[in-house]
Every structure is written in C-alpha cells, then in structure tokens.
C-alpha angles and dihedrals in degrees: 000000000000096000132174098297093048095047091044088052091050089051093049090045097058102029099089094042096051112027110103092018125124123233113238100177147351122220133185105214119229108255129166092201129085108320119255115249102241121172125221104015125265095262090055093046090053093049094048101039112023111131094009124137123239104236101181144000116207141157126242110187104304095343135094117224119201108190121202131207093248092060099260122117136200112228110201117192111190095189112173106349109001122128135185107219141185095179135055111306126242086257135348099231092073098048109124113174140010134203105197111204136205117257116285109119142353095293111079099173142032113217134201110210122184126174099192097031097230095122124101140213119199130176109212136184114235093262091049091050092055091048093048099043101025129107093280091072107020134041124222117300113270093235093055097049117118126207089256090051090055092048094051099041097044091050088068097067139049094196117122108281092241090057091045093055091059094055104104092198090060097044125352127227108025116115135180100282098049093041090064092046093048094050092048093052089046092050092233123143108238091225096057112115108256093229090056099065109122120219093269094052092045090053091049091048094051091050094046094051091056093040096050098041095045093046091048089051090050088053089046096244136291122300106194131203093282089060093222101132117077132163122244092280093052094255125135123251120236108212090100088076089062097050111130100192114351111116090351099113113166092010117123111266107257091210104054101011085225131110121001121268111269129212123214131169121243123175088349091302129109117251122194122198146146115248092208098047094039105046 
C-alpha cells in the first residue's frame, strides 16, 4: 500500500493543479521521525531545478513521475505509507517535502507525507529515468497487459500465481491487496502454478485485472482500517467497501455465500481466498 489504484488516484488528483506551474522553492520539512530518502541532496535539487516548470505528472507502476521542462524528473515512490497531497495532511509531524509553486490556483504547494518514512524522492536525468523505470527493472503496466502478454509472461514461471502477480519485473503495479481481489474475481486458486493456467483461466485473469484495478481507481483506492491512505485532497478512498476477500478472514464469502474466507501466507504475505470459488 499504496498500489496502482492509489498511486493513479494521487496522480490524477494533483495533475490539473500542478502541470504548467513553475516551482519557486523546495523545502525539506522538519521531522523527528525516520529521515526521508532524498537524492540528490536539497542543495543540488535547488541548483538544478529552481524556477523550472512542471510539464507533466504521470504514473509508472507504483511511482509518481513529475517531469520538468529541463529534462529532469522527480520520481516519488510512496511505498508503504507515502502520500502526495495538495490539501492539509493527516498530521504535520510526518510531512517530509514541499514543492512550493508559483501562483496559479488555490493550491500553492505539493506535499509529500509519509508516516513510516520508507518512501523515496529521487531527481533523475532523462537517461537515469529510462534506466530506473525501463524494462530492465519493471514489467509492463498491469493496465496495459493484453491476453497474449499474460500468456507469454506467465509461461516463464512456475511460481504460484499470487506470488507471480507481485513480481514487478513480470507485471508492474499489482500489490498484495489487489492480487487477492483479482484472483477471487477470476476464480483462480492463489496456489496454482502460473504456467499452468489454461486459456479459460488466462482470459478470466486478464479481465479481472482490468476490472478490479479500473473499479478501484474509480472509487479512488482503498483506505484500510489504519486510515493511512488518503487521496490528494486528504480524503479516504472507498474501494475497501467493495473488497470481496482481502482482510476478510472467517467472513462468509460474498460471492458464493459458502465457506468462510481463508487466509494463507505466500512469500511472507497474507493471501485471502475462498476455497469454493477458487478451486
């Protein structure tokens, strides 16, 4: 968390407010918690980027890419608890970084907030950006995968399908929460080897990936019980109300009304599924 839907929601939430705006100042916010990973340092960032205009905001997998007119780009990786915000943060003690913008609308700053401090902000040259976010490190975006892409890429691994979906080099953007939801909707057992999905299961998987992720984006992501995830205006998402299996251990399956949802551990991550729906 955040995963593809949450990061996409953050990107859409700030795009109109910041694209075409000039950066007046960068500020590392005072914080007594774990220090933010910021590369290069603040002095170098100011020297390279002061006064530049933000030309685009986009998502690559679970990262936010803020491209500047000079060719550099900020790559913001929220990881577990990072947020990009325009509005007041959940609290001020976990604010990490500020981009202060020239006048243009009611939002004068973009903020990076991170409760656990695991997120990162990197300023990269164009060549570095391609190396960091290119095919060598990340697979194709989950929302751009075709049925043929799924067939080819899953044929490469015999790992359980749930574990394979979390491999960002195989497919980028899917995390633990949405992997469980996707496999439930597709009716696929999470322990089935990825290279043993027959054509019918592959087709259901491809359709479920698009359905779950697009619906989650429409609902502006999932805000779980810890309340950490918020959109760019510090508002909760609502897709958690549509979860079928995630974090619903021992609850009746909403799909078949049969056995309770079970929880197993795969690759040190919790997997939730219905034994009846996902044989």
